[in-house]
NUMI-473369 format. One line per field, with one value per atom (N, C-alpha, C): residue number from 1; atom name; x, z, y. Coordinates in Angstrom, 3 decimals, padded with zeros to 6 digits, m for minus. Example, Ala and Ser with C-alpha at 12.3 -4.5 7.8 and 13.67 -1.06 7.14 Angstrom:
<recs>
n	[1; 1; 1; 2; 2; 2] $
atom	[N; CA; C; N; CA; C] $
xx	[013.190; 012.300; 013.200; 012.850; 013.670; 012.900] $
zz	[007.800; 007.800; 007.800; 007.080; 007.140; 007.870] $
yy	[m005.690; m004.500; m003.300; m002.250; m001.060; 000.030] $
</recs>
This chain:
<recs>
n	[1; 1; 1; 2; 2; 2; 3; 3; 3; 4; 4; 4; 5; 5; 5; 6; 6; 6; 7; 7; 7; 8; 8; 8; 9; 9; 9; 10; 10; 10; 11; 11; 11; 12; 12; 12; 13; 13; 13; 14; 14; 14; 15; 15; 15; 16; 16; 16; 17; 17; 17; 18; 18; 18; 19; 19; 19; 20; 20; 20; 21; 21; 21; 22; 22; 22; 23; 23; 23; 24; 24; 24; 25; 25; 25; 26; 26; 26; 27; 27; 27; 28; 28; 28; 29; 29; 29; 30; 30; 30; 31; 31; 31; 32; 32; 32; 33; 33; 33; 34; 34; 34; 35; 35; 35; 36; 36; 36; 37; 37; 37; 38; 38; 38; 39; 39; 39; 40; 40; 40; 41; 41; 41; 42; 42; 42; 43; 43; 43; 44; 44; 44; 45; 45; 45; 46; 46; 46; 47; 47; 47; 48; 48; 48; 49; 49; 49; 50; 50; 50; 51; 51; 51; 52; 52; 52; 53; 53; 53; 54; 54; 54; 55; 55; 55; 56; 56; 56; 57; 57; 57; 58; 58; 58; 59; 59; 59; 60; 60; 60; 61; 61; 61; 62; 62; 62; 63; 63; 63; 64; 64; 64; 65; 65; 65; 66; 66; 66; 67; 67; 67; 68; 68; 68; 69; 69; 69; 70; 70; 70; 71; 71; 71; 72; 72; 72; 73; 73; 73; 74; 74; 74; 75; 75; 75; 76; 76; 76; 77; 77; 77; 78; 78; 78; 79; 79; 79; 80; 80; 80; 81; 81; 81; 82; 82; 82; 83; 83; 83; 84; 84; 84; 85; 85; 85; 86; 86; 86; 87; 87; 87; 88; 88; 88; 89; 89; 89; 90; 90; 90; 91; 91; 91; 92; 92; 92; 93; 93; 93; 94; 94; 94; 95; 95; 95; 96; 96; 96; 97; 97; 97; 98; 98; 98; 99; 99; 99; 100; 100; 100; 101; 101; 101; 102; 102; 102; 103; 103; 103; 104; 104; 104; 105; 105; 105; 106; 106; 106; 107; 107; 107; 108; 108; 108; 109; 109; 109; 110; 110; 110; 111; 111; 111; 112; 112; 112; 113; 113; 113; 114; 114; 114; 115; 115; 115; 116; 116; 116; 117; 117; 117; 118; 118; 118; 119; 119; 119; 120; 120; 120; 121; 121; 121; 122; 122; 122; 123; 123; 123; 124; 124; 124; 125; 125; 125; 126; 126; 126; 127; 127; 127; 128; 128; 128; 129; 129; 129; 130; 130; 130; 131; 131; 131; 132; 132; 132; 133; 133; 133; 134; 134; 134; 135; 135; 135; 136; 136; 136; 137; 137; 137; 138; 138; 138; 139; 139; 139; 140; 140; 140; 141; 141; 141; 142; 142; 142; 143; 143; 143; 144; 144; 144; 145; 145; 145; 146; 146; 146; 147; 147; 147; 148; 148; 148; 149; 149; 149; 150; 150; 150; 151; 151; 151; 152; 152; 152; 153; 153; 153; 154; 154; 154; 155; 155; 155; 156; 156; 156; 157; 157; 157; 158; 158; 158; 159; 159; 159; 160; 160; 160; 161; 161; 161; 162; 162; 162; 163; 163; 163; 164; 164; 164; 165; 165; 165; 166; 166; 166; 167; 167; 167; 168; 168; 168; 169; 169; 169; 170; 170; 170; 171; 171; 171; 172; 172; 172; 173; 173; 173; 174; 174; 174; 175; 175; 175; 176; 176; 176; 177; 177; 177; 178; 178; 178; 179; 179; 179; 180; 180; 180; 181; 181; 181; 182; 182; 182; 183; 183; 183; 184; 184; 184; 185; 185; 185; 186; 186; 186; 187; 187; 187; 188; 188; 188; 189; 189; 189; 190; 190; 190; 191; 191; 191; 192; 192; 192; 193; 193; 193; 194; 194; 194; 195; 195; 195; 196; 196; 196; 197; 197; 197; 198; 198; 198; 199; 199; 199; 200; 200; 200; 201; 201; 201; 202; 202; 202; 203; 203; 203; 204; 204; 204; 205; 205; 205] $
atom	[N; CA; C; N; CA; C; N; CA; C; N; CA; C; N; CA; C; N; CA; C; N; CA; C; N; CA; C; N; CA; C; N; CA; C; N; CA; C; N; CA; C; N; CA; C; N; CA; C; N; CA; C; N; CA; C; N; CA; C; N; CA; C; N; CA; C; N; CA; C; N; CA; C; N; CA; C; N; CA; C; N; CA; C; N; CA; C; N; CA; C; N; CA; C; N; CA; C; N; CA; C; N; CA; C; N; CA; C; N; CA; C; N; CA; C; N; CA; C; N; CA; C; N; CA; C; N; CA; C; N; CA; C; N; CA; C; N; CA; C; N; CA; C; N; CA; C; N; CA; C; N; CA; C; N; CA; C; N; CA; C; N; CA; C; N; CA; C; N; CA; C; N; CA; C; N; CA; C; N; CA; C; N; CA; C; N; CA; C; N; CA; C; N; CA; C; N; CA; C; N; CA; C; N; CA; C; N; CA; C; N; CA; C; N; CA; C; N; CA; C; N; CA; C; N; CA; C; N; CA; C; N; CA; C; N; CA; C; N; CA; C; N; CA; C; N; CA; C; N; CA; C; N; CA; C; N; CA; C; N; CA; C; N; CA; C; N; CA; C; N; CA; C; N; CA; C; N; CA; C; N; CA; C; N; CA; C; N; CA; C; N; CA; C; N; CA; C; N; CA; C; N; CA; C; N; CA; C; N; CA; C; N; CA; C; N; CA; C; N; CA; C; N; CA; C; N; CA; C; N; CA; C; N; CA; C; N; CA; C; N; CA; C; N; CA; C; N; CA; C; N; CA; C; N; CA; C; N; CA; C; N; CA; C; N; CA; C; N; CA; C; N; CA; C; N; CA; C; N; CA; C; N; CA; C; N; CA; C; N; CA; C; N; CA; C; N; CA; C; N; CA; C; N; CA; C; N; CA; C; N; CA; C; N; CA; C; N; CA; C; N; CA; C; N; CA; C; N; CA; C; N; CA; C; N; CA; C; N; CA; C; N; CA; C; N; CA; C; N; CA; C; N; CA; C; N; CA; C; N; CA; C; N; CA; C; N; CA; C; N; CA; C; N; CA; C; N; CA; C; N; CA; C; N; CA; C; N; CA; C; N; CA; C; N; CA; C; N; CA; C; N; CA; C; N; CA; C; N; CA; C; N; CA; C; N; CA; C; N; CA; C; N; CA; C; N; CA; C; N; CA; C; N; CA; C; N; CA; C; N; CA; C; N; CA; C; N; CA; C; N; CA; C; N; CA; C; N; CA; C; N; CA; C; N; CA; C; N; CA; C; N; CA; C; N; CA; C; N; CA; C; N; CA; C; N; CA; C; N; CA; C; N; CA; C; N; CA; C; N; CA; C; N; CA; C; N; CA; C; N; CA; C; N; CA; C; N; CA; C; N; CA; C; N; CA; C; N; CA; C; N; CA; C; N; CA; C; N; CA; C; N; CA; C; N; CA; C; N; CA; C; N; CA; C; N; CA; C; N; CA; C; N; CA; C; N; CA; C; N; CA; C; N; CA; C; N; CA; C; N; CA; C; N; CA; C; N; CA; C; N; CA; C; N; CA; C; N; CA; C; N; CA; C; N; CA; C; N; CA; C; N; CA; C; N; CA; C] $
xx	[117.560; 117.385; 117.309; 116.554; 116.716; 118.110; 118.813; 120.156; 121.037; 120.801; 121.505; 121.198; 119.981; 119.629; 120.118; 120.107; 120.680; 122.256; 122.702; 124.347; 124.574; 123.885; 124.008; 123.851; 122.901; 122.541; 123.828; 124.202; 125.352; 126.678; 126.777; 128.101; 127.982; 126.739; 126.426; 126.721; 126.089; 126.377; 127.811; 128.581; 130.045; 130.648; 130.416; 130.963; 130.921; 129.661; 129.234; 129.698; 129.960; 130.228; 131.425; 132.300; 133.523; 134.418; 134.533; 135.574; 134.896; 133.809; 133.247; 133.745; 134.179; 134.664; 136.251; 136.790; 138.310; 138.817; 138.353; 138.896; 138.704; 137.653; 137.586; 138.676; 138.751; 139.656; 141.097; 141.378; 142.825; 143.119; 142.183; 142.388; 142.513; 141.697; 141.817; 143.143; 143.417; 144.658; 145.886; 145.925; 146.939; 147.148; 146.095; 146.059; 146.506; 146.034; 146.493; 147.910; 148.511; 149.721; 150.715; 150.232; 151.128; 151.054; 149.912; 149.812; 150.626; 150.666; 151.238; 152.842; 153.221; 154.490; 155.410; 154.991; 155.699; 157.147; 157.188; 158.603; 159.389; 158.869; 159.655; 159.010; 159.184; 158.448; 159.134; 160.321; 160.968; 161.098; 160.362; 160.239; 159.338; 159.428; 158.944; 157.260; 156.933; 155.436; 154.936; 155.749; 155.367; 155.289; 156.237; 156.345; 155.191; 154.828; 153.680; 152.278; 152.142; 151.085; 151.047; 152.100; 152.122; 151.718; 152.141; 151.636; 150.308; 149.481; 148.106; 147.428; 147.868; 147.267; 147.701; 148.845; 149.240; 148.496; 148.155; 147.452; 145.928; 145.402; 144.259; 144.002; 145.041; 145.176; 145.224; 146.153; 146.096; 144.682; 144.029; 142.634; 141.669; 141.876; 141.030; 141.210; 142.376; 142.615; 141.947; 142.184; 141.792; 140.311; 139.659; 138.380; 137.248; 137.598; 136.780; 137.174; 138.346; 138.821; 140.018; 140.108; 138.856; 138.213; 138.771; 138.196; 138.326; 137.626; 137.499; 138.474; 139.181; 140.135; 139.538; 138.361; 137.866; 137.334; 136.792; 136.396; 137.627; 138.717; 139.831; 140.511; 140.406; 141.125; 140.191; 138.849; 137.963; 138.062; 138.232; 138.225; 139.546; 140.654; 142.102; 142.842; 142.677; 143.443; 142.763; 141.574; 140.674; 139.901; 139.718; 138.792; 137.475; 136.988; 135.665; 134.366; 134.410; 133.220; 132.177; 132.613; 131.772; 132.550; 131.793; 132.442; 132.605; 131.861; 131.840; 132.194; 133.062; 133.522; 134.759; 135.685; 135.852; 136.142; 136.497; 136.777; 135.579; 134.833; 133.550; 133.616; 132.583; 132.578; 132.988; 132.352; 132.618; 134.028; 134.640; 135.879; 137.006; 136.642; 137.445; 137.474; 136.255; 136.129; 136.841; 136.768; 137.360; 138.961; 139.423; 140.865; 141.442; 140.812; 141.158; 141.031; 140.054; 139.766; 140.395; 140.163; 140.587; 142.154; 142.676; 143.851; 144.906; 144.387; 145.261; 145.078; 143.858; 143.712; 143.972; 143.587; 143.660; 145.145; 145.795; 147.179; 148.125; 147.840; 148.805; 148.444; 147.160; 146.838; 147.193; 147.189; 147.696; 149.229; 150.001; 151.332; 151.661; 150.830; 151.028; 150.732; 149.723; 149.274; 150.435; 150.900; 151.795; 153.231; 153.852; 155.071; 156.205; 156.188; 157.322; 156.921; 155.679; 155.350; 154.993; 154.530; 154.089; 155.050; 156.309; 157.238; 157.317; 157.378; 157.754; 156.439; 155.159; 154.023; 153.989; 154.432; 154.540; 155.495; 156.755; 157.802; 157.339; 156.513; 155.984; 154.954; 154.219; 153.145; 153.799; 155.044; 155.666; 156.090; 156.712; 157.221; 155.979; 154.882; 153.711; 153.255; 153.401; 153.068; 154.082; 155.292; 156.338; 155.953; 155.713; 155.432; 153.972; 153.159; 151.866; 152.166; 153.149; 153.574; 154.171; 154.985; 155.696; 154.544; 153.634; 152.676; 151.633; 151.573; 150.727; 151.616; 152.861; 153.584; 153.790; 153.896; 154.132; 152.725; 151.750; 150.224; 150.368; 150.634; 150.393; 151.319; 152.659; 153.562; 152.938; 152.284; 151.838; 150.619; 149.701; 148.542; 148.585; 149.808; 150.033; 148.927; 148.547; 147.371; 147.404; 146.808; 146.723; 145.862; 146.201; 145.402; 145.099; 143.980; 143.599; 144.566; 145.200; 146.217; 147.620; 147.793; 149.314; 150.021; 149.137; 149.948; 150.394; 149.561; 149.878; 150.864; 151.000; 151.922; 153.258; 153.354; 154.728; 155.092; 154.079; 154.448; 154.675; 153.719; 153.832; 154.278; 153.971; 154.337; 155.725; 156.295; 157.599; 158.735; 158.606; 159.586; 159.379; 158.158; 158.026; 158.601; 158.284; 158.609; 159.963; 160.720; 162.241; 162.793; 162.435; 162.849; 162.836; 161.603; 161.443; 162.528; 162.487; 163.485; 164.860; 165.288; 166.640; 167.023; 166.066; 165.995; 166.289; 165.563; 165.788; 167.187; 167.565; 168.893; 170.012; 169.898; 170.765; 170.888; 169.862; 169.864; 170.359; 170.702; 171.195; 170.058; 168.857; 167.695; 167.304; 167.757; 167.536; 169.044; 169.188; 170.410; 169.923; 171.016; 170.598; 169.759; 170.198; 169.358; 167.926; 167.742; 166.467; 165.694; 166.249; 165.352; 165.075; 166.024; 165.539; 164.312; 164.342; 163.278; 162.025; 161.993; 160.819; 160.154; 161.100; 160.538; 159.996; 160.564; 160.034; 158.679; 158.582; 157.263; 156.186; 156.622; 155.844; 155.191; 156.065; 155.560; 154.585; 155.170; 154.126; 152.809; 152.896; 151.345; 150.524; 150.860; 150.056; 149.304; 149.773; 149.209; 147.759; 147.543; 146.179; 145.145; 145.654; 144.714; 144.567; 145.518; 145.428; 144.501; 144.662; 143.885; 142.401; 142.223; 140.705; 139.973; 140.534; 140.008; 140.276; 141.493; 141.896; 141.339; 141.228; 140.706; 139.326; 138.269; 136.925; 136.932; 137.812; 137.954; 138.489; 139.465; 139.897; 138.755; 138.038; 137.051; 135.901; 135.518; 134.617; 134.906; 136.261; 136.780; 136.693; 137.304; 137.256; 135.893; 134.757; 133.510; 133.086; 133.296; 132.814; 133.468; 134.743; 135.402; 134.888] $
zz	[164.309; 165.272; 166.712; 166.806; 168.277; 168.603; 167.796; 167.949; 168.427; 167.672; 167.982; 169.362; 169.780; 171.203; 172.164; 171.808; 172.769; 172.945; 171.854; 171.753; 172.622; 172.407; 173.152; 174.679; 174.906; 176.546; 177.166; 176.325; 176.837; 176.984; 175.961; 176.127; 177.345; 177.470; 178.655; 179.922; 180.026; 181.212; 181.433; 180.506; 180.656; 181.146; 180.598; 180.927; 182.382; 182.930; 184.096; 185.142; 184.745; 185.836; 185.616; 184.634; 184.282; 185.600; 186.425; 187.384; 188.639; 188.701; 189.734; 189.535; 188.404; 188.314; 188.638; 188.887; 189.122; 190.240; 191.425; 192.440; 192.217; 191.676; 191.279; 190.189; 189.248; 188.196; 188.598; 189.559; 190.002; 190.998; 191.697; 192.407; 191.615; 190.596; 189.594; 188.915; 188.346; 187.569; 188.432; 189.610; 190.555; 190.786; 191.006; 191.158; 189.863; 188.710; 187.476; 187.308; 187.677; 187.491; 188.189; 189.557; 190.390; 189.739; 189.226; 188.927; 187.551; 186.801; 185.410; 185.382; 186.273; 186.216; 187.377; 188.320; 189.626; 189.415; 188.373; 187.993; 187.145; 186.460; 185.692; 185.802; 186.965; 187.185; 186.483; 185.937; 185.317; 183.925; 183.203; 181.673; 181.193; 179.887; 179.431; 179.511; 179.160; 179.379; 180.710; 181.637; 183.060; 183.430; 182.874; 183.167; 182.516; 181.284; 180.698; 181.340; 181.703; 182.511; 183.883; 184.476; 185.783; 185.634; 184.648; 184.186; 184.211; 183.527; 183.446; 184.941; 185.913; 187.073; 187.808; 187.742; 188.520; 188.018; 186.620; 186.237; 186.689; 186.836; 187.478; 188.765; 189.646; 190.903; 190.965; 189.961; 189.801; 189.490; 188.642; 188.200; 189.324; 190.224; 191.508; 192.175; 192.508; 193.246; 192.354; 190.886; 190.309; 190.189; 190.091; 189.619; 190.747; 191.811; 192.675; 194.246; 194.701; 196.031; 196.095; 196.523; 196.588; 195.303; 194.185; 193.019; 192.881; 191.889; 191.651; 190.622; 189.976; 188.974; 187.928; 187.419; 186.274; 186.898; 188.189; 188.800; 189.073; 189.618; 189.730; 188.460; 187.478; 186.293; 185.627; 185.803; 185.166; 186.018; 187.314; 188.369; 188.307; 188.298; 188.443; 187.115; 186.366; 184.962; 184.081; 183.878; 182.853; 183.390; 184.742; 185.429; 184.661; 184.305; 183.544; 184.081; 185.434; 186.129; 186.088; 185.523; 185.381; 185.624; 186.438; 186.930; 185.678; 184.601; 183.636; 182.214; 182.154; 180.804; 181.143; 180.214; 179.087; 179.367; 180.540; 180.807; 181.300; 180.516; 180.799; 180.985; 181.535; 181.857; 180.531; 179.526; 178.282; 177.902; 177.799; 177.393; 178.413; 179.683; 180.645; 180.476; 180.263; 180.007; 178.772; 177.642; 176.429; 176.640; 177.216; 177.461; 178.277; 179.473; 180.419; 179.874; 179.233; 178.738; 177.324; 176.380; 175.075; 174.612; 175.646; 175.488; 176.401; 177.353; 178.454; 178.553; 178.706; 178.943; 177.787; 176.631; 175.271; 174.812; 174.685; 174.298; 175.159; 176.642; 177.653; 177.488; 177.590; 177.376; 176.197; 175.097; 173.810; 173.938; 174.543; 174.705; 175.549; 176.617; 177.532; 176.806; 175.925; 175.231; 173.989; 173.536; 172.442; 172.697; 173.592; 174.007; 173.051; 172.160; 171.119; 169.934; 169.418; 168.278; 168.712; 169.793; 170.304; 171.410; 171.403; 172.447; 172.468; 171.361; 171.504; 171.925; 171.725; 172.263; 173.661; 174.253; 175.638; 176.286; 175.632; 176.257; 176.159; 175.143; 174.951; 176.011; 176.369; 177.346; 178.840; 179.057; 180.205; 180.437; 179.282; 179.338; 179.487; 178.803; 178.942; 180.603; 181.148; 182.546; 183.427; 183.098; 183.709; 183.633; 182.415; 181.974; 182.794; 183.045; 183.703; 185.196; 185.770; 187.141; 187.278; 186.393; 186.501; 186.386; 185.631; 185.493; 186.611; 187.265; 188.572; 189.537; 189.726; 190.544; 190.357; 189.055; 188.608; 188.938; 188.683; 188.791; 190.266; 191.228; 192.596; 192.998; 192.509; 192.911; 192.258; 191.119; 190.443; 191.206; 191.796; 192.580; 193.999; 194.242; 195.811; 196.605; 195.949; 196.460; 196.045; 196.645; 196.305; 194.915; 194.024; 192.863; 192.736; 192.534; 192.499; 191.600; 192.160; 191.452; 191.830; 192.589; 192.947; 193.885; 194.886; 195.645; 194.875; 194.062; 193.252; 192.286; 191.771; 190.792; 191.432; 192.688; 193.376; 193.895; 194.454; 195.188; 194.074; 193.076; 192.217; 190.783; 190.166; 188.742; 188.726; 189.437; 189.228; 189.656; 190.658; 190.895; 189.853; 189.502; 188.558; 187.184; 186.602; 185.345; 185.213; 186.226; 186.082; 186.399; 187.143; 187.311; 185.926; 185.350; 184.136; 183.006; 182.870; 181.941; 182.099; 183.486; 183.937; 183.747; 183.995; 183.802; 182.436; 181.427; 180.107; 179.599; 180.150; 179.919; 180.252; 181.578; 182.329; 181.580; 180.841; 180.103; 178.666; 178.325; 177.023; 175.931; 176.434; 175.745; 175.177; 175.861; 175.397; 175.469; 174.577; 174.659; 175.157; 175.572; 176.034; 175.024; 173.878; 172.866; 172.733; 172.760; 172.668; 173.834; 175.111; 176.247; 176.014; 175.432; 175.000; 174.123; 173.098; 172.173; 172.875; 173.865; 174.298; 175.162; 175.952; 176.858; 175.981; 174.860; 173.880; 173.504; 173.092; 172.783; 173.932; 175.122; 176.268; 176.263; 175.992; 176.046; 174.734; 173.615; 172.461; 172.543; 173.184; 173.391; 174.364; 175.103; 175.867; 174.940; 173.776; 172.973; 172.489; 171.900; 171.671; 172.868; 173.945; 175.212; 175.500; 175.590; 175.808; 174.809; 173.547; 172.465; 172.666; 173.255; 173.255; 174.037; 175.137; 176.010; 175.747; 175.240; 175.044; 173.758; 172.787; 171.430; 171.654; 172.332; 172.479; 173.436; 174.400; 175.367; 174.721; 173.835; 172.989; 172.028; 171.360; 170.522; 171.016; 172.515; 173.089; 173.532; 173.943; 174.351; 173.215; 172.179; 171.034; 170.442; 170.626; 170.317; 171.153; 172.450; 173.426; 173.343; 172.914; 172.796; 171.725] $
yy	[m092.607; m091.638; m092.121; m093.396; m093.974; m094.457; m094.974; m095.380; m094.166; m093.049; m091.849; m091.290; m091.459; m090.935; m091.874; m093.236; m094.210; m093.813; m093.691; m093.349; m092.155; m091.103; m089.873; m090.092; m090.862; m091.162; m091.905; m092.913; m093.716; m092.813; m091.968; m091.055; m090.182; m089.600; m088.764; m089.543; m090.735; m091.602; m091.874; m092.397; m092.511; m091.252; m090.070; m088.819; m088.632; m088.908; m088.514; m089.406; m090.664; m091.735; m092.538; m092.303; m093.199; m093.152; m092.090; m091.891; m092.906; m093.181; m093.977; m095.416; m095.829; m097.349; m097.286; m096.098; m096.015; m097.013; m096.837; m097.781; m099.247; m099.654; m101.087; m101.476; m100.588; m100.808; m100.852; m099.956; m099.865; m101.057; m101.557; m102.761; m103.966; m104.133; m105.261; m105.124; m104.015; m103.779; m104.105; m103.752; m104.174; m105.611; m106.326; m107.758; m108.465; m107.862; m108.558; m108.254; m107.086; m106.682; m107.627; m107.937; m108.830; m110.302; m110.698; m112.137; m112.374; m111.305; m111.413; m111.101; m110.135; m109.663; m109.787; m110.523; m110.693; m111.283; m112.153; m112.672; m111.797; m110.628; m109.890; m108.518; m107.928; m106.670; m105.554; m105.655; m104.447; m104.522; m105.543; m105.480; m104.494; m104.174; m102.874; m103.095; m104.406; m104.653; m104.434; m104.803; m104.565; m103.118; m102.210; m100.856; m100.212; m100.613; m099.956; m100.266; m101.544; m101.954; m101.310; m101.032; m100.243; m098.993; m098.317; m096.940; m096.859; m097.749; m097.535; m097.638; m098.593; m098.686; m097.367; m096.906; m095.601; m094.470; m094.430; m093.320; m093.303; m094.524; m094.707; m094.210; m094.466; m093.844; m092.402; m091.964; m090.458; m089.764; m090.434; m090.073; m090.077; m091.137; m091.031; m089.685; m089.328; m087.966; m086.835; m086.882; m085.755; m085.433; m086.811; m086.781; m087.460; m087.996; m088.642; m088.391; m088.635; m088.529; m087.629; m086.343; m085.566; m085.081; m085.209; m084.807; m083.265; m082.825; m081.316; m080.721; m081.613; m081.055; m080.290; m080.486; m079.888; m078.353; m078.472; m077.188; m076.132; m076.856; m075.909; m075.393; m076.222; m075.718; m074.614; m074.717; m073.728; m072.479; m072.562; m071.458; m070.710; m071.567; m070.902; m070.634; m071.521; m071.448; m070.487; m070.863; m070.143; m068.994; m069.068; m068.026; m067.731; m068.763; m068.776; m068.375; m068.625; m068.307; m069.482; m070.534; m071.589; m073.089; m073.920; m075.016; m076.020; m076.030; m077.024; m076.302; m075.390; m074.812; m074.073; m073.969; m074.796; m076.353; m076.636; m077.940; m078.753; m079.408; m080.119; m081.645; m082.171; m083.604; m084.527; m083.965; m084.928; m084.821; m083.803; m083.717; m084.329; m084.221; m084.912; m086.429; m086.940; m088.325; m088.791; m088.022; m088.272; m088.284; m087.234; m087.147; m088.438; m088.801; m089.725; m091.200; m091.336; m092.812; m092.719; m091.966; m092.116; m091.696; m090.857; m090.355; m090.861; m091.528; m092.111; m093.584; m093.995; m095.586; m096.243; m095.914; m096.730; m096.697; m095.630; m095.847; m096.619; m096.228; m097.036; m098.561; m098.815; m100.183; m100.950; m100.159; m100.796; m101.144; m100.207; m100.371; m101.520; m101.639; m102.780; m104.072; m104.167; m105.379; m105.747; m104.693; m104.899; m104.149; m104.543; m103.724; m103.775; m104.669; m104.540; m103.632; m103.994; m103.143; m101.652; m101.405; m100.055; m099.564; m099.942; m099.496; m098.003; m097.305; m095.960; m095.152; m095.779; m095.233; m095.293; m096.564; m096.530; m095.625; m095.536; m094.592; m093.108; m092.798; m091.354; m091.124; m092.022; m091.861; m091.748; m092.535; m092.393; m090.922; m090.404; m088.903; m088.129; m088.367; m087.504; m087.543; m088.555; m088.635; m087.916; m087.757; m087.038; m085.487; m085.074; m083.614; m083.398; m084.188; m084.043; m083.667; m084.590; m084.372; m082.932; m082.481; m081.289; m080.194; m080.267; m079.358; m079.177; m080.234; m080.261; m079.395; m079.719; m078.963; m077.597; m077.105; m075.735; m075.101; m075.654; m075.119; m074.766; m075.715; m075.342; m074.191; m074.192; m073.139; m071.769; m071.807; m070.572; m069.998; m070.805; m070.432; m070.436; m071.083; m071.246; m072.050; m073.038; m073.838; m075.247; m076.216; m077.614; m077.667; m078.575; m078.875; m080.249; m080.713; m082.136; m082.917; m083.931; m084.786; m084.453; m083.437; m083.120; m084.128; m084.586; m085.834; m086.851; m087.407; m088.709; m088.222; m087.109; m086.566; m086.564; m086.262; m086.151; m087.560; m088.268; m089.455; m090.612; m090.587; m091.745; m091.344; m090.383; m090.027; m089.735; m088.881; m088.297; m089.449; m090.353; m091.253; m092.438; m092.638; m093.856; m093.617; m092.483; m092.067; m091.724; m091.203; m090.973; m092.401; m093.186; m094.514; m095.352; m095.213; m095.931; m095.378; m094.160; m093.820; m094.130; m093.949; m094.321; m095.865; m096.666; m098.049; m098.389; m097.797; m098.263; m097.576; m096.650; m096.137; m097.006; m097.421; m098.313; m099.730; m100.176; m101.338; m101.175; m100.089; m099.608; m099.762; m099.495; m099.508; m098.126; m097.089; m095.725; m094.984; m094.134; m093.321; m092.058; m091.150; m089.833; m089.032; m089.000; m088.458; m088.956; m090.222; m090.733; m090.444; m090.237; m089.683; m088.477; m087.534; m086.288; m086.130; m087.061; m087.227; m087.603; m088.471; m089.102; m087.852; m087.100; m086.095; m085.056; m084.807; m083.817; m084.260; m085.581; m086.125; m085.938; m086.174; m086.014; m084.494; m083.598; m082.138; m082.056; m082.438; m082.296; m082.885; m084.049; m084.705; m083.797; m083.007; m082.083; m081.083; m080.862; m079.794; m079.929; m081.226; m081.614; m081.419; m081.752; m081.843; m080.204; m079.475; m078.018; m077.303; m077.800; m077.197; m077.503; m078.606; m078.976; m078.130; m077.410; m076.474; m074.996; m074.907; m073.406; m072.956; m073.615; m073.049; m072.494; m073.317; m072.738; m071.621; m071.787; m070.585; m069.282; m069.186; m068.090; m067.629; m068.606; m068.293; m067.444; m067.799; m067.231; m065.882; m065.831; m064.424; m063.408; m063.989; m063.032; m062.532; m063.409; m063.088; m062.118; m062.360; m061.368; m059.943; m060.082; m058.799; m057.933] $
</recs>
């Protein structure tokens, strides 16, 4: 019971504070990337490692400076009237750590064995950027993450896929498959928030 309470407290602490570590992690990650890949910056391993650092910078905009992604989504997309539902702090931490950091870091560590994992997450990042842009057009306002989506995500992911194609490492059909994977990978994330939202709506109705 004591271990369970400690585990719950630790989970709550991480959920509430993970984003505070992002600036330091981004700086450390940038330094490590330069040290490790300065002689081969366009290798697949370097690309996957760069994606992790860029995603951390994007997460800073979403959840720290200026932050507010969770509140924006609840207010504009779901119109729930609550800052912490259906997109709550625990789910945000789960997605950003478990669904972004871990797979991208794994691809960077094992670029040959997990090449398609890394490529799929590059496409996920591309689709993420498109979603940020479409969301701002839809609601005619800034949404947290928009600037880094345009300035970092779009050019980097397009370049990465074009670079792979130019080296003969991806065919046109494979690029299409990778982009499709990027779309499909958003389904579990959307379901994490949409399913409880729809359940509550149906119960209330």
